[in-house]
DSSP file (Angstrom, degrees, kcal/mol; ACC not computed):
  #  RESIDUE AA STRUCTURE BP1 BP2  ACC     N-H-->O    O-->H-N    N-H-->O    O-->H-N    TCO  KAPPA ALPHA  PHI   PSI    X-CA   Y-CA   Z-CA
    1    1 A M     >        0   0    0      0, 0.0     4,-2.2     0, 0.0     5,-0.2   0.000 360.0 360.0 360.0 -35.6  -22.5   -3.4   50.5
    2    2 A K  H  >  +     0   0    0      1,-0.2     4,-2.2     2,-0.2     5,-0.2   0.882 360.0  52.8 -63.4 -38.1  -25.2   -5.9   51.3
    3    3 A T  H  > S+     0   0    0      2,-0.2     4,-2.4     1,-0.2    -1,-0.2   0.893 108.3  50.3 -65.3 -40.4  -26.4   -5.8   47.6
    4    4 A L  H  > S+     0   0    0      2,-0.2     4,-2.7     1,-0.2     5,-0.2   0.920 110.6  49.0 -64.9 -43.5  -22.8   -6.6   46.4
    5    5 A D  H  X S+     0   0    0     -4,-2.2     4,-2.1     1,-0.2    -2,-0.2   0.905 112.2  48.6 -62.6 -40.9  -22.5   -9.6   48.8
    6    6 A E  H  X S+     0   0    0     -4,-2.2     4,-2.4     2,-0.2    -1,-0.2   0.907 111.9  49.7 -64.7 -40.9  -25.9  -10.9   47.7
    7    7 A W  H  X S+     0   0    0     -4,-2.4     4,-2.9     2,-0.2    -2,-0.2   0.927 110.3  49.5 -63.6 -45.5  -24.9  -10.5   44.0
    8    8 A M  H  X S+     0   0    0     -4,-2.7     4,-2.5     1,-0.2    -1,-0.2   0.892 111.8  49.0 -62.8 -39.2  -21.6  -12.3   44.5
    9    9 A E  H  X S+     0   0    0     -4,-2.1     4,-1.0     2,-0.2    -1,-0.2   0.911 112.8  47.5 -66.4 -41.8  -23.4  -15.2   46.3
   10   10 A T  H  < S+     0   0    0     -4,-2.4     3,-0.4     1,-0.2     4,-0.3   0.909 113.6  48.0 -64.4 -42.3  -26.0  -15.4   43.5
   11   11 A L  H >< S+     0   0    0     -4,-2.9     3,-1.4     1,-0.2     6,-0.2   0.901 107.8  55.3 -64.9 -41.7  -23.2  -15.3   40.9
   12   12 A G  H 3< S+     0   0    0     -4,-2.5    -1,-0.2     1,-0.3    -2,-0.2   0.733 104.6  54.5 -65.4 -22.2  -21.2  -18.0   42.7
   13   13 A N  T 3< S+     0   0    0     -4,-1.0    -1,-0.3    -3,-0.4    -2,-0.2   0.464  82.6 112.6 -90.0  -2.4  -24.2  -20.4   42.7
   14   14 A Q  S X> S-     0   0    0     -3,-1.4     4,-1.6    -4,-0.3     3,-1.0  -0.400  74.9-123.2 -72.6 149.7  -24.7  -20.2   38.9
   15   15 A P  H 3> S+     0   0    0      0, 0.0     4,-1.4     0, 0.0    -1,-0.1   0.823 108.1  59.1 -65.2 -32.1  -24.0  -23.4   36.9
   16   16 A F  H 34 S+     0   0    0      1,-0.2    -4,-0.1     2,-0.2    -2,-0.0   0.731 108.4  47.0 -70.8 -18.7  -21.4  -21.7   34.6
   17   17 A V  H <4 S+     0   0    0     -3,-1.0    -1,-0.2    -6,-0.2    -5,-0.1   0.856 118.6  37.7 -85.9 -39.4  -19.3  -20.8   37.6
   18   18 A T  H  < S+     0   0    0     -4,-1.6    -2,-0.2     2,-0.0    -1,-0.1   0.557  92.1 110.1 -90.8  -8.0  -19.4  -24.2   39.4
   19   19 A S     <  -     0   0    0     -4,-1.4     4,-0.2    -5,-0.2    -5,-0.0  -0.401  53.3-158.4 -72.4 143.3  -19.2  -26.3   36.2
   20   20 A E  S  > S+     0   0    0      1,-0.1     4,-2.3     2,-0.1     5,-0.2   0.376  70.4  99.3 -95.6   1.4  -16.0  -28.3   35.6
   21   21 A E  H  > S+     0   0    0      1,-0.2     4,-2.6     2,-0.2     5,-0.2   0.898  78.2  50.9 -60.6 -45.6  -16.8  -28.5   31.8
   22   22 A P  H  > S+     0   0    0      0, 0.0     4,-2.2     0, 0.0    -1,-0.2   0.907 111.7  48.7 -59.9 -39.2  -14.5  -25.6   30.7
   23   23 A V  H  > S+     0   0    0     -4,-0.2     4,-2.1     2,-0.2    -2,-0.2   0.923 111.9  49.1 -64.6 -43.2  -11.6  -27.2   32.6
   24   24 A D  H  X S+     0   0    0     -4,-2.3     4,-2.1     1,-0.2    -1,-0.2   0.896 110.6  50.8 -62.6 -40.3  -12.3  -30.6   31.0
   25   25 A M  H  X S+     0   0    0     -4,-2.6     4,-2.3     2,-0.2    -1,-0.2   0.897 108.8  51.0 -66.3 -39.8  -12.5  -29.0   27.6
   26   26 A M  H  X S+     0   0    0     -4,-2.2     4,-2.3     1,-0.2    -1,-0.2   0.896 110.3  49.5 -63.6 -40.3   -9.1  -27.3   28.0
   27   27 A E  H  X S+     0   0    0     -4,-2.1     4,-1.6     2,-0.2    -1,-0.2   0.883 109.6  51.8 -65.9 -37.9   -7.5  -30.5   29.1
   28   28 A A  H  X S+     0   0    0     -4,-2.1     4,-1.3     2,-0.2    -2,-0.2   0.905 111.1  47.5 -64.5 -41.2   -9.0  -32.3   26.0
   29   29 A I  H  X S+     0   0    0     -4,-2.3     4,-2.0     1,-0.2     3,-0.2   0.902 108.8  54.6 -65.4 -40.9   -7.6  -29.6   23.7
   30   30 A A  H  < S+     0   0    0     -4,-2.3    -1,-0.2     1,-0.2    -2,-0.2   0.838 107.1  50.6 -63.4 -32.2   -4.2  -29.8   25.4
   31   31 A T  H  < S+     0   0    0     -4,-1.6    -1,-0.2     1,-0.2    -2,-0.2   0.801 108.7  52.6 -75.8 -26.7   -4.1  -33.6   24.8
   32   32 A L  H  < S+     0   0    0     -4,-1.3     2,-0.5     1,-0.2    -2,-0.2   0.897 118.2  33.9 -72.7 -40.1   -4.9  -33.0   21.1
   33   33 A V  S  < S-     0   0    0     -4,-2.0    -1,-0.2    -5,-0.1     2,-0.0  -0.965  85.7-136.6-120.8 120.7   -2.1  -30.5   20.5
   34   34 A S     >  -     0   0    0     -2,-0.5     4,-1.9    -3,-0.1     5,-0.1  -0.315  20.3-117.4 -73.8 160.0    1.1  -30.9   22.4
   35   35 A R  H  > S+     0   0    0      1,-0.2     4,-2.3     2,-0.2     5,-0.2   0.869 115.8  56.3 -62.3 -38.1    2.9  -28.0   24.0
   36   36 A D  H  > S+     0   0    0      1,-0.2     4,-2.3     2,-0.2    -1,-0.2   0.894 105.8  50.5 -62.6 -39.4    5.9  -28.6   21.7
   37   37 A K  H  > S+     0   0    0      2,-0.2     4,-2.5     1,-0.2    -1,-0.2   0.903 109.5  50.6 -66.2 -40.6    3.7  -28.3   18.7
   38   38 A L  H  X S+     0   0    0     -4,-1.9     4,-2.2     2,-0.2    -2,-0.2   0.907 111.0  48.8 -62.3 -41.7    2.2  -25.0   19.9
   39   39 A I  H  X S+     0   0    0     -4,-2.3     4,-2.4     2,-0.2    -2,-0.2   0.896 110.7  51.1 -64.6 -39.9    5.7  -23.6   20.5
   40   40 A E  H  X S+     0   0    0     -4,-2.3     4,-2.4     2,-0.2    -2,-0.2   0.912 110.0  49.1 -64.3 -42.8    6.7  -24.7   17.0
   41   41 A W  H  X S+     0   0    0     -4,-2.5     4,-2.4     2,-0.2    -2,-0.2   0.902 111.6  49.4 -63.2 -40.6    3.7  -23.0   15.5
   42   42 A E  H  X S+     0   0    0     -4,-2.2     4,-2.3     2,-0.2    -2,-0.2   0.915 111.1  49.0 -65.0 -42.6    4.5  -19.8   17.4
   43   43 A R  H  X S+     0   0    0     -4,-2.4     4,-2.7     2,-0.2     5,-0.2   0.905 110.8  50.9 -63.5 -41.9    8.1  -19.9   16.3
   44   44 A F  H  X S+     0   0    0     -4,-2.4     4,-2.5     2,-0.2    -2,-0.2   0.924 111.4  47.4 -61.4 -45.6    7.1  -20.4   12.7
   45   45 A A  H  X S+     0   0    0     -4,-2.4     4,-2.2     2,-0.2    -2,-0.2   0.894 112.7  49.9 -63.4 -40.0    4.7  -17.5   12.8
   46   46 A F  H  X S+     0   0    0     -4,-2.3     4,-2.1     2,-0.2    -2,-0.2   0.930 112.6  46.0 -63.8 -47.2    7.4  -15.3   14.4
   47   47 A E  H  X S+     0   0    0     -4,-2.7     4,-2.3     1,-0.2    -2,-0.2   0.894 112.5  50.5 -64.9 -40.1   10.0  -16.2   11.8
   48   48 A K  H  X S+     0   0    0     -4,-2.5     4,-1.8    -5,-0.2    -1,-0.2   0.916 109.8  51.0 -64.1 -42.3    7.6  -15.7    8.9
   49   49 A H  H  X S+     0   0    0     -4,-2.2     4,-1.3     1,-0.2    -2,-0.2   0.923 115.0  41.6 -60.6 -45.3    6.6  -12.3   10.3
   50   50 A F  H  X S+     0   0    0     -4,-2.1     4,-1.4     1,-0.2    -1,-0.2   0.787 109.0  57.8 -78.2 -26.7   10.2  -11.1   10.6
   51   51 A S  H  X S+     0   0    0     -4,-2.3     4,-0.8     1,-0.2    -1,-0.2   0.871 107.6  49.3 -69.3 -33.7   11.4  -12.5    7.3
   52   52 A E  H  < S+     0   0    0     -4,-1.8     3,-0.3     1,-0.2    -2,-0.2   0.853 110.8  50.0 -69.7 -34.3    8.7  -10.5    5.6
   53   53 A Q  H  < S+     0   0    0     -4,-1.3    -1,-0.2     1,-0.2    -2,-0.2   0.764 100.6  64.7 -74.7 -24.4    9.8   -7.4    7.5
   54   54 A D  H  < S+     0   0    0     -4,-1.4    -1,-0.2    -5,-0.1    -2,-0.2   0.812  82.5  90.6 -70.0 -29.1   13.5   -7.9    6.5
   55   55 A R  S  < S-     0   0    0     -4,-0.8     4,-0.1    -3,-0.3    -3,-0.0  -0.436  78.7-136.0 -67.3 141.2   12.8   -7.4    2.8
   56   56 A L  S    S+     0   0    0      1,-0.3    -1,-0.1    -2,-0.1    -4,-0.0   0.925  98.9  18.7 -66.2 -45.4   13.2   -3.8    1.8
   57   57 A F  S >  S-     0   0    0      1,-0.1     3,-1.5     3,-0.1    -1,-0.3  -0.797  73.8-180.0-125.2  87.3   10.0   -3.8   -0.3
   58   58 A P  T 3  S+     0   0    0      0, 0.0    -1,-0.1     0, 0.0    -2,-0.1   0.757  79.2  44.0 -65.9 -24.9    7.9   -6.7    0.9
   59   59 A S  T 3  S+     0   0    0     -4,-0.1     2,-0.4     2,-0.1    -2,-0.0   0.257  82.9 115.1-107.0  15.7    5.0   -6.1   -1.5
   60   60 A V    <   -     0   0    0     -3,-1.5    47,-0.2    47,-0.1    46,-0.1  -0.713  53.0-152.9 -84.6 130.8    6.9   -5.4   -4.7
   61   61 A R     >  -     0   0    0     45,-2.5     4,-2.5    -2,-0.4     5,-0.2  -0.893   3.8-160.9-102.8 106.3    6.4   -8.0   -7.4
   62   62 A P  H  > S+     0   0    0      0, 0.0     4,-2.6     0, 0.0     5,-0.2   0.875  87.7  50.6 -58.9 -41.6    9.5   -7.9   -9.6
   63   63 A W  H  > S+     0   0    0      1,-0.2     4,-2.1     2,-0.2     5,-0.1   0.901 113.4  46.0 -64.2 -39.3    8.0   -9.6  -12.6
   64   64 A A  H  > S+     0   0    0      2,-0.2     4,-2.3    -3,-0.2    -1,-0.2   0.871 112.1  50.9 -71.1 -36.9    5.1   -7.2  -12.6
   65   65 A L  H  X S+     0   0    0     -4,-2.5     4,-2.4    41,-0.2    -2,-0.2   0.918 110.7  49.0 -64.7 -43.2    7.4   -4.2  -12.1
   66   66 A A  H  X S+     0   0    0     -4,-2.6     4,-2.3    -5,-0.2    -2,-0.2   0.901 111.1  50.4 -62.8 -41.0    9.5   -5.4  -15.1
   67   67 A L  H  X S+     0   0    0     -4,-2.1     4,-2.5     2,-0.2    -2,-0.2   0.914 110.5  49.3 -63.0 -43.1    6.4   -5.8  -17.2
   68   68 A S  H  X S+     0   0    0     -4,-2.3     4,-2.2     2,-0.2    -2,-0.2   0.907 112.0  47.5 -64.0 -42.8    5.2   -2.3  -16.3
   69   69 A V  H  X S+     0   0    0     -4,-2.4     4,-2.7     2,-0.2    -1,-0.2   0.892 110.9  52.5 -65.8 -38.5    8.5   -0.7  -17.1
   70   70 A L  H  X S+     0   0    0     -4,-2.3     4,-2.7     2,-0.2     5,-0.2   0.921 109.3  48.7 -62.9 -44.0    8.6   -2.7  -20.4
   71   71 A I  H  X S+     0   0    0     -4,-2.5     4,-2.4     1,-0.2    -1,-0.2   0.904 112.0  50.4 -60.6 -41.1    5.2   -1.4  -21.3
   72   72 A F  H  X S+     0   0    0     -4,-2.2     4,-1.6     2,-0.2    -2,-0.2   0.935 112.0  45.8 -62.4 -47.5    6.3    2.1  -20.5
   73   73 A V  H  X S+     0   0    0     -4,-2.7     4,-1.8     1,-0.2    -2,-0.2   0.917 113.5  49.1 -64.8 -43.6    9.5    1.9  -22.6
   74   74 A I  H  X S+     0   0    0     -4,-2.7     4,-2.7     1,-0.2    -1,-0.2   0.912 110.1  51.2 -62.8 -41.8    7.6    0.4  -25.6
   75   75 A S  H  < S+     0   0    0     -4,-2.4     5,-0.4    -5,-0.2    -1,-0.2   0.801 109.0  52.1 -67.1 -26.9    5.0    3.1  -25.4
   76   76 A M  H  < S+     0   0    0     -4,-1.6    -1,-0.2    -5,-0.2    -2,-0.2   0.856 114.9  41.4 -73.4 -34.6    7.7    5.7  -25.4
   77   77 A K  H  < S+     0   0    0     -4,-1.8    -2,-0.2    -5,-0.1    -3,-0.1   0.852 106.5  67.3 -82.6 -36.7    9.3    4.3  -28.5
   78   78 A L  S  < S-     0   0    0     -4,-2.7     2,-1.7    -5,-0.2     3,-0.2  -0.666  84.9-123.9 -89.2 139.2    6.2    3.5  -30.5
   79   79 A P        +     0   0    0      0, 0.0    -3,-0.1     0, 0.0    -4,-0.1  -0.597  40.9 164.9 -79.7  86.4    4.0    6.3  -31.8
   80   80 A L        +     0   0    0     -2,-1.7    -4,-0.1    -5,-0.4    -5,-0.0   0.755  65.7  55.0 -75.2 -24.6    0.8    5.2  -30.3
   81   81 A I  S    S-     0   0    0     -3,-0.2     2,-2.7     2,-0.1    -1,-0.1  -0.944  85.0-135.1-109.5 124.9   -0.8    8.6  -30.9
   82   82 A P  S    S+     0   0    0      0, 0.0     2,-0.3     0, 0.0    -2,-0.1  -0.382  70.7 102.7 -78.2  68.2   -0.8    9.8  -34.5
   83   83 A T  S    S-     0   0    0     -2,-2.7    -2,-0.1     2,-0.1     6,-0.1  -0.971  73.7-131.0-144.1 157.3    0.3   13.3  -33.5
   84   84 A A  S    S+     0   0    0     -2,-0.3     2,-0.8     4,-0.0     3,-0.1   0.520  74.5 111.6 -86.0  -5.1    3.5   15.2  -33.6
   85   85 A D     >  -     0   0    0      1,-0.2     4,-1.4     2,-0.1     3,-0.2  -0.597  47.9-169.9 -76.7 108.7    3.0   16.4  -30.0
   86   86 A I  H  > S+     0   0    0     -2,-0.8     4,-2.5     1,-0.2     5,-0.2   0.858  84.0  59.9 -65.9 -36.8    5.8   14.7  -28.0
   87   87 A A  H  > S+     0   0    0      1,-0.2     4,-2.4     2,-0.2    -1,-0.2   0.873 102.8  52.1 -62.1 -37.5    4.2   15.8  -24.7
   88   88 A A  H  > S+     0   0    0      2,-0.2     4,-2.2     1,-0.2    -1,-0.2   0.905 109.9  48.7 -65.4 -41.2    1.0   13.9  -25.5
   89   89 A R  H  X S+     0   0    0     -4,-1.4     4,-2.1     2,-0.2    -2,-0.2   0.907 112.3  48.4 -64.5 -41.5    2.9   10.7  -26.2
   90   90 A K  H  X S+     0   0    0     -4,-2.5     4,-2.3     2,-0.2    -2,-0.2   0.900 110.2  51.8 -64.9 -39.9    4.8   11.1  -23.0
   91   91 A C  H  X S+     0   0    0     -4,-2.4     4,-2.2     1,-0.2    -2,-0.2   0.900 109.4  49.6 -64.0 -40.8    1.6   11.7  -21.1
   92   92 A L  H  X S+     0   0    0     -4,-2.2     4,-2.6     2,-0.2    -1,-0.2   0.888 109.2  52.9 -64.2 -38.8    0.1    8.5  -22.6
   93   93 A S  H  X S+     0   0    0     -4,-2.1     4,-2.3     2,-0.2    -2,-0.2   0.902 108.8  49.0 -63.8 -40.9    3.2    6.6  -21.6
   94   94 A I  H  X S+     0   0    0     -4,-2.3     4,-2.6     2,-0.2    -1,-0.2   0.910 111.2  50.7 -64.2 -41.4    2.9    7.8  -18.0
   95   95 A L  H  X S+     0   0    0     -4,-2.2     4,-2.7     1,-0.2    -2,-0.2   0.923 110.8  48.0 -61.6 -44.9   -0.8    6.8  -18.0
   96   96 A L  H  X S+     0   0    0     -4,-2.6     4,-2.6     2,-0.2     5,-0.2   0.877 110.9  52.0 -64.4 -37.2    0.1    3.3  -19.3
   97   97 A L  H  X S+     0   0    0     -4,-2.3     4,-2.3     2,-0.2    -2,-0.2   0.947 111.8  45.6 -62.2 -48.1    2.8    3.0  -16.7
   98   98 A A  H  X S+     0   0    0     -4,-2.6     4,-2.3     1,-0.2    -2,-0.2   0.920 114.0  49.1 -63.1 -43.5    0.3    3.9  -13.9
   99   99 A L  H  X S+     0   0    0     -4,-2.7     4,-3.1     1,-0.2     5,-0.2   0.924 112.2  47.3 -62.1 -44.4   -2.4    1.6  -15.3
  100  100 A S  H  X S+     0   0    0     -4,-2.6     4,-2.2     1,-0.2     6,-0.3   0.871 111.8  50.8 -68.5 -34.4    0.0   -1.4  -15.6
  101  101 A L  H  X>S+     0   0    0     -4,-2.3     5,-1.1    -5,-0.2     4,-0.8   0.902 115.1  43.4 -66.9 -39.3    1.4   -0.8  -12.1
  102  102 A W  H  <5S+     0   0    0     -4,-2.3    -2,-0.2    -5,-0.2    -1,-0.2   0.933 115.8  46.6 -70.1 -46.1   -2.2   -0.7  -10.7
  103  103 A I  H  <5S+     0   0    0     -4,-3.1    -2,-0.2     1,-0.2    -3,-0.2   0.924 120.5  37.1 -65.5 -44.8   -3.5   -3.7  -12.7
  104  104 A T  H  <5S-     0   0    0     -4,-2.2    -1,-0.2    -5,-0.2    -2,-0.2   0.616  99.0-136.2 -82.0 -11.0   -0.5   -5.9  -12.0
  105  105 A E  T  <5 +     0   0    0     -4,-0.8    -3,-0.2    -5,-0.2   -44,-0.1   0.900  45.6 159.0  53.7  42.9   -0.2   -4.6   -8.4
  106  106 A A      < +     0   0    0     -5,-1.1   -45,-2.5    -6,-0.3   -41,-0.2   0.880  69.3  10.0 -63.5 -39.6    3.6   -4.4   -9.0
  107  107 A V  S    S-     0   0    0     -6,-0.5   -47,-0.1   -47,-0.2     5,-0.1  -0.894 104.8 -76.2-131.3 163.1    4.0   -1.9   -6.2
  108  108 A P    >>  -     0   0    0      0, 0.0     4,-1.9     0, 0.0     3,-0.5  -0.219  45.8-111.9 -59.2 154.1    1.4   -0.8   -3.6
  109  109 A Y  H 3> S+     0   0    0      1,-0.3     4,-2.2     2,-0.2     5,-0.2   0.876 116.7  53.8 -57.0 -41.3   -1.2    1.6   -4.8
  110  110 A F  H 3> S+     0   0    0      1,-0.2     4,-1.7     2,-0.2    -1,-0.3   0.861 106.7  52.8 -64.7 -33.2    0.1    4.5   -2.8
  111  111 A A  H <> S+     0   0    0     -3,-0.5     4,-1.4     2,-0.2    -1,-0.2   0.893 107.9  50.8 -68.7 -38.4    3.6    4.0   -4.3
  112  112 A T  H  X S+     0   0    0     -4,-1.9     4,-1.2     1,-0.2     3,-0.3   0.912 109.3  51.2 -62.7 -41.7    2.1    4.2   -7.8
  113  113 A A  H  < S+     0   0    0     -4,-2.2    -1,-0.2     1,-0.2    -2,-0.2   0.855 109.1  50.5 -64.7 -34.0    0.4    7.4   -6.9
  114  114 A V  H  < S+     0   0    0     -4,-1.7    -1,-0.2     1,-0.2    -2,-0.2   0.761 105.0  58.3 -75.9 -24.0    3.6    8.9   -5.6
  115  115 A I  H  X S+     0   0    0     -4,-1.4     4,-1.6    -3,-0.3    -1,-0.2   0.827  93.8  67.7 -72.8 -32.2    5.5    8.0   -8.8
  116  116 A I  H  X S+     0   0    0     -4,-1.2     4,-2.3     1,-0.2     5,-0.2   0.912  93.5  52.3 -63.3 -49.7    3.2    9.9  -11.1
  117  117 A P  H  > S+     0   0    0      0, 0.0     4,-2.0     0, 0.0    -1,-0.2   0.916 110.5  47.3 -58.7 -44.1    4.0   13.5  -10.1
  118  118 A P  H  > S+     0   0    0      0, 0.0     4,-3.1     0, 0.0     5,-0.3   0.895 110.7  53.6 -62.9 -34.9    7.8   13.2  -10.5
  119  119 A C  H  X S+     0   0    0     -4,-1.6     4,-1.9     1,-0.2    -3,-0.1   0.918 107.6  50.9 -61.6 -41.9    7.2   11.5  -13.9
  120  120 A I  H  <>S+     0   0    0     -4,-2.3     5,-1.4     2,-0.2     6,-0.4   0.905 115.5  42.4 -61.4 -41.5    5.1   14.5  -15.0
  121  121 A V  H ><5S+     0   0    0     -4,-2.0     3,-1.0    -5,-0.2    -2,-0.2   0.952 117.7  43.0 -71.6 -49.4    7.8   16.9  -13.9
  122  122 A F  H 3<5S+     0   0    0     -4,-3.1    -2,-0.2     1,-0.2    -1,-0.2   0.726 112.4  52.7 -74.3 -21.2   10.8   15.1  -15.3
  123  123 A M  T 3<5S-     0   0    0     -4,-1.9    -1,-0.2    -5,-0.3    -2,-0.2   0.404 103.0-128.1 -96.2   4.3    9.3   14.1  -18.6
  124  124 A D  T < 5 +     0   0    0     -3,-1.0    -3,-0.2    -4,-0.3   -34,-0.1   0.945  56.7 144.4  53.6  60.6    8.2   17.6  -19.5
  125  125 A V      < +     0   0    0     -5,-1.4     2,-0.4    -6,-0.1    -4,-0.1   0.544  39.2  95.4-103.4  -8.7    4.6   17.0  -20.3
  126  126 A L        -     0   0    0     -6,-0.4    10,-2.6    10,-0.2     2,-0.2  -0.713  65.3-143.3 -90.4 130.1    3.1   20.2  -19.0
  127  127 A K  B     -A  135   0A   0     -2,-0.4     8,-0.3     8,-0.3     6,-0.1  -0.605  19.8-113.1 -89.0 148.8    2.5   23.0  -21.5
  128  128 A D        -     0   0    0      6,-3.3     6,-0.3     3,-0.5     3,-0.2  -0.712  21.0-151.4 -78.8 119.5    3.0   26.7  -20.7
  129  129 A P  S    S+     0   0    0      0, 0.0    -1,-0.2     0, 0.0     6,-0.0   0.806  94.5  52.3 -65.8 -26.7   -0.4   28.3  -20.8
  130  130 A S  S    S+     0   0    0      1,-0.3    -2,-0.0     2,-0.1    -3,-0.0   0.841 121.3  30.6 -77.9 -31.8    1.0   31.7  -21.8
  131  131 A T  S >  S-     0   0    0     -3,-0.2     3,-2.0     3,-0.2    -3,-0.5  -0.881  74.8-163.8-125.9  98.3    3.0   30.3  -24.7
  132  132 A P  T 3  S+     0   0    0      0, 0.0    -1,-0.1     0, 0.0    -4,-0.1   0.760  84.8  53.5 -58.6 -30.8    1.1   27.2  -26.1
  133  133 A G  T 3  S+     0   0    0     -6,-0.1     2,-0.4     2,-0.1    -6,-0.0   0.476 100.1  76.2 -83.6  -0.4    4.0   25.8  -28.1
  134  134 A R  S <  S-     0   0    0     -3,-2.0    -6,-3.3    -6,-0.3    -3,-0.2  -0.876  72.6-132.5-118.2 143.1    6.4   25.7  -25.2
  135  135 A N  B     -A  127   0A   0     -2,-0.4    -8,-0.3    -8,-0.3     2,-0.1  -0.530  33.2-100.0 -85.5 157.3    6.6   23.4  -22.1
  136  136 A L        -     0   0    0    -10,-2.6   -10,-0.2    -2,-0.2    -1,-0.1  -0.419  41.2-106.4 -69.3 150.8    7.0   24.6  -18.6
  137  137 A S     >  -     0   0    0      1,-0.1     4,-3.0    -2,-0.1     5,-0.2  -0.309  34.8-103.8 -69.6 165.3   10.4   24.5  -17.0
  138  138 A K  H  > S+     0   0    0      1,-0.2     4,-2.5     2,-0.2     5,-0.2   0.889 122.8  50.0 -60.9 -38.8   11.1   21.8  -14.5
  139  139 A E  H  > S+     0   0    0      2,-0.2     4,-2.2     1,-0.2    -1,-0.2   0.923 113.3  45.1 -65.4 -44.3   10.8   24.4  -11.6
  140  140 A Q  H  > S+     0   0    0      2,-0.2     4,-2.5     1,-0.2    -2,-0.2   0.900 113.8  50.1 -66.1 -40.4    7.5   25.7  -12.9
  141  141 A A  H  X S+     0   0    0     -4,-3.0     4,-2.7     2,-0.2     5,-0.2   0.911 110.6  49.3 -65.0 -42.1    6.2   22.2  -13.5
  142  142 A A  H  X S+     0   0    0     -4,-2.5     4,-2.5    -5,-0.2    -2,-0.2   0.916 112.2  48.3 -63.7 -41.9    7.1   21.1  -10.0
  143  143 A Q  H  X S+     0   0    0     -4,-2.2     4,-2.4     2,-0.2    -2,-0.2   0.916 112.3  49.4 -62.9 -43.0    5.4   24.2   -8.6
  144  144 A F  H  X S+     0   0    0     -4,-2.5     4,-1.7     2,-0.2    -2,-0.2   0.923 112.4  47.0 -62.2 -45.9    2.3   23.6  -10.7
  145  145 A V  H  X S+     0   0    0     -4,-2.7     4,-1.5     1,-0.2     5,-0.2   0.925 113.1  48.5 -64.1 -44.8    2.1   19.9   -9.6
  146  146 A M  H  X S+     0   0    0     -4,-2.5     4,-2.3     1,-0.2    -1,-0.2   0.897 110.1  51.9 -63.4 -40.2    2.6   20.7   -5.9
  147  147 A E  H  < S+     0   0    0     -4,-2.4    -1,-0.2     1,-0.2    -2,-0.2   0.843 114.3  43.2 -65.2 -32.6    0.0   23.4   -6.0
  148  148 A H  H  < S+     0   0    0     -4,-1.7    -1,-0.2    -5,-0.2    -2,-0.2   0.649 116.9  45.4 -90.4 -15.3   -2.6   21.1   -7.6
  149  149 A M  H  < S+     0   0    0     -4,-1.5     2,-0.3     1,-0.2    -2,-0.2   0.844 119.7  28.4 -90.3 -38.9   -1.8   18.1   -5.3
  150  150 A F     <  -     0   0    0     -4,-2.3    -1,-0.2    -5,-0.2     2,-0.2  -0.895  67.2-144.5-125.6 149.6   -1.7   19.8   -2.0
  151  151 A N    >>  -     0   0    0     -2,-0.3     4,-1.7    -3,-0.1     3,-1.3  -0.513  43.6 -88.3-102.6-179.2   -3.3   22.9   -0.5
  152  152 A H  T 34 S+     0   0    0      1,-0.3    -1,-0.0    -2,-0.2    -5,-0.0   0.695 125.2  54.6 -65.5 -18.7   -1.8   25.3    2.0
  153  153 A T  T 34 S+     0   0    0      1,-0.1    -1,-0.3     3,-0.0     3,-0.1   0.679 110.8  44.6 -87.7 -16.4   -2.9   23.3    5.0
  154  154 A T  T <4 S+     0   0    0     -3,-1.3     2,-0.4     1,-0.3    -2,-0.2   0.925 126.8   3.1 -90.8 -55.2   -1.2   20.1    3.8
  155  155 A V     <  -     0   0    0     -4,-1.7     2,-0.8    -9,-0.1    -1,-0.3  -0.998  61.0-144.3-137.5 130.9    2.2   21.1    2.6
  156  156 A R        -     0   0    0     -2,-0.4     2,-0.2    -3,-0.1    -4,-0.1  -0.865  24.8-142.5 -96.3 113.9    3.8   24.5    2.7
  157  157 A C        -     0   0    0     -2,-0.8     2,-0.4     1,-0.1   -14,-0.0  -0.522  12.9-122.8 -76.8 138.8    5.9   24.9   -0.4
  158  158 A L              0   0    0     -2,-0.2    -1,-0.1     1,-0.1     0, 0.0  -0.651 360.0 360.0 -78.6 135.3    9.2   26.8   -0.1
  159  159 A Q              0   0    0     -2,-0.4    -1,-0.1     0, 0.0    -2,-0.0   0.396 360.0 360.0-115.0 360.0    9.4   29.7   -2.4
């Protein structure tokens, strides 16, 4: 106990404890910025924070999303690959969609990543390995995509 009392006495005699300089500096700052101005800044920050949260998709850029969809549609209509394989053209269109979404940052990166697997399933781009000229059914394609995206510890697929 004696050591603590000695320490407290030593600490109390230090110049940073007895100095009035911090109090003077706080008063100087308070005179520079009025209390009303501080309240106004706080209210502005609060309103800005909640106005951003009110939007359903706060980080979606509509012009960039429209551009990405336009690139996707154009790539679907134009034969960019000189081949008769429709699945290859669709796969290239999905790749261009993902690239344009990433480059323009139309949607967050994780949202772009989540869009790709359903596109692969719904656009019939996966070939059946047992019959090369035939595409997988939607159920088989969905099972294939899920098996390659997640392992048994991440998502348990219903069979």
